[in-house]
C-alpha positions as CSV (number, residue, x, y, z in Angstrom):
1,M,-45.9,-20.2,77.5
2,K,-49.5,-20.0,78.2
3,R,-52.1,-22.7,78.2
4,T,-53.7,-24.0,75.0
5,D,-56.2,-26.4,76.6
6,A,-59.9,-25.7,77.0
7,R,-60.1,-25.6,80.7
8,H,-61.6,-22.1,81.0
9,G,-64.5,-22.4,78.6
10,R,-67.5,-20.6,80.0
11,A,-70.9,-22.1,80.9
12,A,-72.9,-23.1,77.9
13,S,-75.4,-20.6,76.6
14,P,-78.6,-20.8,74.5
15,A,-76.7,-19.7,71.4
16,A,-74.1,-22.4,72.1
17,A,-76.7,-25.0,72.4
18,R,-78.1,-24.1,69.0
19,D,-74.6,-24.2,67.5
20,T,-73.6,-27.8,68.0
21,A,-70.5,-27.4,65.9
22,A,-68.9,-25.1,68.4
23,P,-66.1,-27.0,70.1
24,R,-64.8,-26.2,73.6
25,R,-61.5,-24.6,72.8
26,R,-59.6,-21.4,73.4
27,S,-60.6,-19.7,70.1
28,R,-63.7,-17.7,70.3
29,L,-64.2,-18.0,66.5
30,G,-66.9,-19.5,64.4
31,R,-69.6,-19.2,67.1
32,S,-72.7,-17.1,67.5
33,G,-74.3,-15.2,70.2
34,V,-73.2,-15.9,73.8
35,A,-71.3,-18.8,72.4
36,V,-68.7,-16.2,71.8
37,L,-69.0,-15.2,75.4
38,A,-69.2,-18.8,76.5
39,A,-65.8,-19.5,75.2
40,M,-64.2,-16.4,76.6
41,C,-61.3,-17.1,78.9
42,A,-58.4,-15.5,80.6
43,V,-56.1,-15.3,77.6
44,T,-55.7,-16.1,74.0
45,A,-52.6,-18.1,73.8
46,V,-50.9,-16.7,70.7
47,A,-51.9,-13.1,71.3
48,S,-50.1,-13.2,74.7
49,L,-46.7,-13.9,73.2
50,T,-43.8,-11.5,73.8
51,L,-42.3,-10.5,70.5
52,T,-38.7,-9.3,70.2
53,G,-37.3,-7.0,67.6
54,C,-33.8,-5.8,68.5
55,T,-31.8,-3.4,66.4
56,R,-28.2,-2.5,66.4
57,G,-26.7,0.9,67.4
58,T,-28.9,3.8,66.5
59,D,-30.2,2.5,63.2
60,R,-34.0,2.5,63.0
61,P,-35.7,-0.2,60.9
62,H,-38.0,0.8,58.0
63,P,-41.5,1.3,59.5
64,T,-42.9,-1.5,57.4
65,S,-40.1,-4.0,58.0
66,P,-40.6,-7.2,60.0
67,V,-38.3,-5.8,62.8
68,A,-40.3,-2.6,63.0
69,K,-43.6,-4.4,63.1
70,A,-42.3,-6.7,65.9
71,E,-41.0,-3.6,67.8
72,R,-44.4,-1.9,67.6
73,T,-46.2,-5.0,68.9
74,Q,-43.7,-5.3,71.8
75,Q,-44.3,-1.7,72.8
76,I,-47.9,-2.5,73.6
77,P,-48.1,-4.4,76.9
78,E,-49.8,-7.7,76.7
79,L,-52.8,-8.2,78.9
80,T,-52.7,-10.3,82.0
81,Y,-55.2,-13.1,82.3
82,A,-56.9,-11.0,85.0
83,E,-57.3,-8.2,82.5
84,D,-58.5,-10.4,79.7
85,L,-61.0,-12.0,82.1
86,R,-62.3,-8.5,83.0
87,I,-63.1,-7.9,79.3
88,S,-65.0,-11.1,79.2
89,D,-67.0,-10.1,82.3
90,A,-67.7,-6.7,80.8
91,E,-68.9,-8.3,77.6
92,Q,-71.4,-10.4,79.6
93,H,-72.6,-7.4,81.6
94,L,-73.2,-5.5,78.4
95,V,-75.2,-8.4,77.0
96,K,-77.3,-8.6,80.2
97,Q,-78.1,-4.8,80.0
98,C,-79.0,-5.1,76.3
99,M,-81.2,-8.2,76.8
100,A,-83.0,-6.4,79.6
101,R,-83.9,-3.6,77.2
102,H,-85.4,-6.2,74.9
103,G,-87.5,-7.6,77.8
104,Y,-85.4,-10.7,78.5
105,R,-83.3,-11.9,81.4
106,F,-79.7,-12.9,81.1
107,W,-77.4,-14.3,83.8
108,E,-73.8,-13.4,83.9
109,E,-71.4,-16.3,84.5
110,R,-68.9,-16.0,87.4
111,T,-68.3,-19.6,88.2
112,L,-64.5,-19.3,88.8
113,T,-62.5,-17.1,91.1
114,L,-59.6,-15.2,89.7
115,E,-57.1,-17.7,90.9
116,E,-59.1,-20.6,89.5
117,S,-59.2,-18.8,86.1
118,R,-55.4,-18.7,85.9
119,P,-54.3,-20.0,82.5
120,V,-52.3,-23.2,82.5
121,G,-50.1,-23.8,79.5
122,Y,-47.8,-26.5,78.3
123,V,-45.4,-25.2,81.0
124,Q,-46.7,-24.5,84.4
125,D,-44.1,-23.5,87.0
126,D,-46.2,-22.1,89.9
127,V,-45.6,-24.6,92.6
128,H,-48.1,-23.2,95.0
129,W,-50.9,-23.2,92.4
130,A,-50.0,-26.8,91.4
131,R,-50.1,-27.9,95.0
132,T,-53.5,-26.4,95.4
133,Y,-55.2,-27.1,92.1
134,G,-53.0,-29.8,90.4
135,Y,-53.6,-29.5,86.7
136,G,-57.1,-28.1,87.2
137,S,-59.3,-31.2,87.1
138,R,-61.5,-30.0,89.9
139,I,-61.8,-26.6,88.2
140,M,-62.9,-28.3,85.0
141,A,-65.5,-30.3,86.9
142,K,-66.7,-27.2,88.5
143,E,-67.2,-25.6,85.1
144,D,-68.9,-28.6,83.7
145,R,-71.4,-28.5,86.5
146,A,-72.1,-24.9,85.9
147,R,-72.4,-25.5,82.2
148,V,-75.1,-28.2,82.7
149,R,-77.0,-25.9,85.1
150,N,-76.7,-22.8,83.0
151,P,-79.8,-20.7,83.9
152,N,-79.7,-19.1,80.4
153,L,-80.4,-22.4,78.8
154,A,-83.2,-23.2,81.2
155,Y,-84.7,-19.7,80.7
156,R,-84.8,-19.9,77.0
157,T,-86.4,-23.4,77.1
158,S,-89.1,-22.0,79.4
159,L,-90.1,-19.4,76.9
160,P,-93.0,-20.1,74.4
161,T,-91.8,-21.0,70.9
162,A,-92.4,-17.6,69.4
163,R,-90.6,-15.9,72.3
164,Q,-87.6,-18.2,71.8
165,S,-87.3,-17.0,68.3
166,T,-87.3,-13.3,69.3
167,Y,-85.0,-14.1,72.2
168,D,-82.5,-15.6,69.7
169,T,-82.7,-12.5,67.5
170,A,-82.2,-10.2,70.5
171,L,-79.2,-12.3,71.7
172,D,-77.2,-12.8,68.6
173,G,-79.2,-11.5,65.7
174,G,-80.7,-14.9,64.9
175,R,-81.3,-15.4,61.2
176,T,-80.9,-11.7,60.6
177,A,-77.3,-11.7,61.9
178,T,-74.4,-10.6,59.6
179,L,-72.2,-13.6,58.6
180,L,-68.5,-12.7,58.9
181,K,-66.0,-14.9,57.0
182,I,-62.2,-15.0,56.9
183,K,-59.6,-17.5,55.8
184,A,-57.5,-18.8,58.7
185,P,-53.7,-18.5,58.4
186,G,-53.3,-22.3,58.4
187,G,-56.1,-22.8,55.8
188,G,-59.8,-23.2,55.9
189,T,-62.6,-20.6,56.4
190,I,-63.9,-19.5,59.7
191,T,-67.3,-17.9,60.0
192,K,-69.2,-16.1,62.8
193,R,-72.6,-14.6,63.1
194,S,-72.5,-11.0,64.3
195,G,-75.6,-9.2,65.6
196,G,-78.0,-8.7,68.5
197,C,-76.8,-8.0,71.9
198,T,-73.5,-9.9,71.6
199,G,-72.7,-7.9,68.5
200,E,-73.6,-4.7,70.3
201,A,-71.4,-5.6,73.2
202,E,-68.4,-6.4,71.0
203,K,-68.8,-3.2,69.2
204,K,-68.8,-1.2,72.4
205,L,-65.6,-2.9,73.5
206,Y,-63.6,-3.4,70.3
207,G,-65.1,-1.1,67.7
208,D,-65.8,-2.3,64.2
209,P,-67.0,-5.9,64.4
210,T,-65.4,-6.9,61.1
211,T,-62.0,-5.5,62.0
212,W,-62.1,-7.2,65.4
213,F,-63.2,-10.6,63.9
214,R,-60.6,-10.5,61.2
215,T,-57.8,-9.6,63.7
216,D,-58.9,-12.0,66.4
217,T,-59.3,-14.8,63.9
218,T,-55.9,-14.3,62.4
219,V,-54.0,-14.0,65.7
220,S,-55.8,-16.8,67.4
221,N,-54.9,-19.2,64.6
222,L,-51.1,-18.4,64.2
223,R,-50.0,-21.1,66.6
224,P,-50.2,-24.1,64.1
225,L,-47.8,-22.1,61.8
226,Y,-44.9,-22.4,64.3
227,V,-45.6,-24.8,67.1
228,G,-43.9,-27.7,65.2
229,K,-40.7,-25.7,64.9
230,L,-40.9,-24.8,68.6
231,L,-41.2,-28.4,69.7
232,R,-38.3,-29.3,67.5
233,D,-36.2,-26.4,68.7
234,K,-32.8,-27.5,70.0
235,E,-32.7,-25.1,73.0
236,F,-36.2,-25.7,74.0
237,G,-35.8,-29.5,73.5
238,G,-32.7,-29.4,75.8
239,A,-34.7,-27.7,78.5
240,V,-37.5,-30.3,78.2
241,R,-34.9,-33.1,78.6
242,D,-33.6,-31.3,81.7
243,W,-37.1,-31.2,83.0
244,S,-37.6,-34.9,82.2
245,R,-34.4,-35.9,84.1
246,C,-35.6,-33.8,87.1
247,M,-39.0,-35.5,87.0
248,R,-37.4,-39.0,86.9
249,R,-35.4,-38.2,90.0
250,A,-38.6,-37.2,91.7
251,G,-40.2,-40.5,90.8
252,H,-42.3,-39.3,87.8
253,P,-40.6,-40.7,84.6
254,Y,-42.3,-38.7,81.9
255,R,-40.7,-37.4,78.7
256,D,-42.5,-34.0,78.6
257,P,-45.1,-31.9,80.5
258,N,-47.9,-33.1,78.3
259,E,-47.2,-36.8,79.0
260,A,-47.2,-36.0,82.7
261,R,-50.5,-34.2,82.5
262,Q,-52.1,-36.9,80.4
263,A,-51.1,-39.6,82.8
264,T,-53.1,-38.0,85.6
265,R,-56.2,-38.3,83.4
266,E,-56.1,-42.0,83.0
267,H,-59.0,-42.9,85.1
268,G,-62.7,-43.6,84.8
269,T,-65.1,-40.7,84.2
270,R,-67.2,-41.7,87.1
271,Q,-65.4,-42.1,90.5
272,T,-66.6,-42.5,94.0
273,R,-65.7,-39.6,96.3
274,A,-62.9,-41.6,97.9
275,A,-61.5,-42.6,94.5
276,E,-61.6,-39.0,93.2
277,A,-59.8,-37.8,96.3
278,R,-57.0,-40.4,95.7
279,T,-56.9,-39.4,92.0
280,F,-56.6,-35.7,92.8
281,A,-53.9,-36.3,95.4
282,A,-51.9,-38.1,92.8
283,E,-52.6,-35.3,90.3
284,T,-51.3,-32.6,92.7
285,R,-48.2,-34.6,93.5
286,T,-47.3,-34.9,89.8
287,A,-48.3,-31.3,89.1
288,T,-46.2,-30.0,92.0
289,A,-43.1,-32.0,90.8
290,D,-43.8,-30.8,87.3
291,A,-43.9,-27.1,88.3
292,G,-40.8,-27.5,90.5
293,C,-38.8,-29.2,87.7
294,A,-40.0,-26.5,85.2
295,R,-38.5,-23.9,87.4
296,A,-35.3,-25.8,87.9
297,A,-34.9,-26.3,84.1
298,S,-36.0,-22.7,83.3
299,L,-38.4,-24.3,80.9
300,K,-40.9,-21.5,80.9
301,S,-38.5,-18.6,80.3
302,I,-36.7,-20.6,77.5
303,G,-40.0,-21.6,76.0
304,K,-41.2,-18.0,75.9
305,E,-38.0,-16.8,74.4
306,R,-38.0,-19.4,71.6
307,E,-41.7,-19.0,71.0
308,A,-41.2,-15.3,70.6
309,H,-38.5,-16.0,68.1
310,Y,-40.7,-18.1,65.9
311,V,-43.6,-15.7,66.2
312,G,-41.2,-13.0,65.2
313,E,-40.5,-14.9,62.0
314,L,-44.2,-14.4,61.1
315,S,-44.1,-10.6,61.6
316,A,-43.5,-9.9,57.9
317,T,-46.9,-11.4,57.1
318,Y,-48.8,-11.0,60.4
319,G,-47.1,-8.1,62.2
320,D,-49.9,-5.7,61.4
321,A,-52.5,-8.1,62.7
322,L,-50.6,-8.7,66.0
323,D,-50.2,-5.0,66.5
324,T,-53.8,-4.3,65.8
325,Y,-54.9,-7.2,68.1
326,R,-53.0,-5.8,71.1
327,R,-54.2,-2.3,70.5
328,L,-57.9,-3.4,70.3
329,K,-57.5,-5.5,73.4
330,R,-55.9,-2.7,75.3
331,A,-58.7,-0.4,74.2
332,A,-61.3,-3.0,75.2
333,L,-59.7,-3.2,78.7
334,A,-60.1,0.6,79.1
335,H,-63.8,0.3,78.4
336,A,-64.2,-2.8,80.6
337,E,-62.6,-1.0,83.5
338,Q,-65.5,1.4,83.4
339,I,-68.1,-1.3,83.3
340,V,-67.2,-4.0,85.8
341,P,-64.8,-4.5,88.7
342,A,-61.9,-6.8,88.6
343,R,-62.8,-10.4,89.5
344,A,-61.8,-11.4,93.0
């Protein structure tokens, strides 16, 4: 399963600074301007799921049946985190070009390397990555520093008041932006302003902004509908217990991966360089054992299989959205490949 934390939020932008309600999280919804870009990350957790839709013999399911919808989605390859990151980079590049046409500067954010941008989910079983980066605390710190030093924020602040207003309009439509609204699958209404250079960039990559917003919002908010079932799943729970026994033998007595990860964060926010080095060393030891035990327990493969099962149960209602999401992402990647190189 892929990560659901907020480690890969991008550096804050002028639009994000104006929208104080925008949380740092995986979803890119309910934000305006480059706040949308600011939150772009390697993958959207739910959208990256592998769906299954097996049939028996030569019988073909009805094209509108849940099985058929799941099959169609499965036939469209999911994007890798590197491919998703390339779309994000292309979107920023398009914004930069557009802002230049309006007479403004815009800096593209490339704080992290491709390897640092790797998504880390509930289960992380790459031992080499864990040995190098732990759970990503130094990566988060690197992003935080870049966010504070964001040149786009400083640039907007340096502009005269009147120019700040026209900058905002150029960036995300300002007060003239179209307000998009949709009800999230789990309840509540999510809104997003669409306009300016960010709206133009999204349109070039994804096509109709309303269709993309509706699809992205729906798919990005499916997880709460099934995650409780997954965590209570007998097979997945058995694999977590196997993981826990392995961790206990390795000297890390934690009940589940989340508990192990949280334990490495129990320290002061401000540390001396020596204290931070000790903290990071402890983090990498725990993370390395975590990844090794996840492999030994087949936790990731079992988790993905059971997750796909529960998402498949949603296909009757959300199969079309999942199918459309993958198609739009695949089309956006084709555009992105013509705009920016892959990140190194």
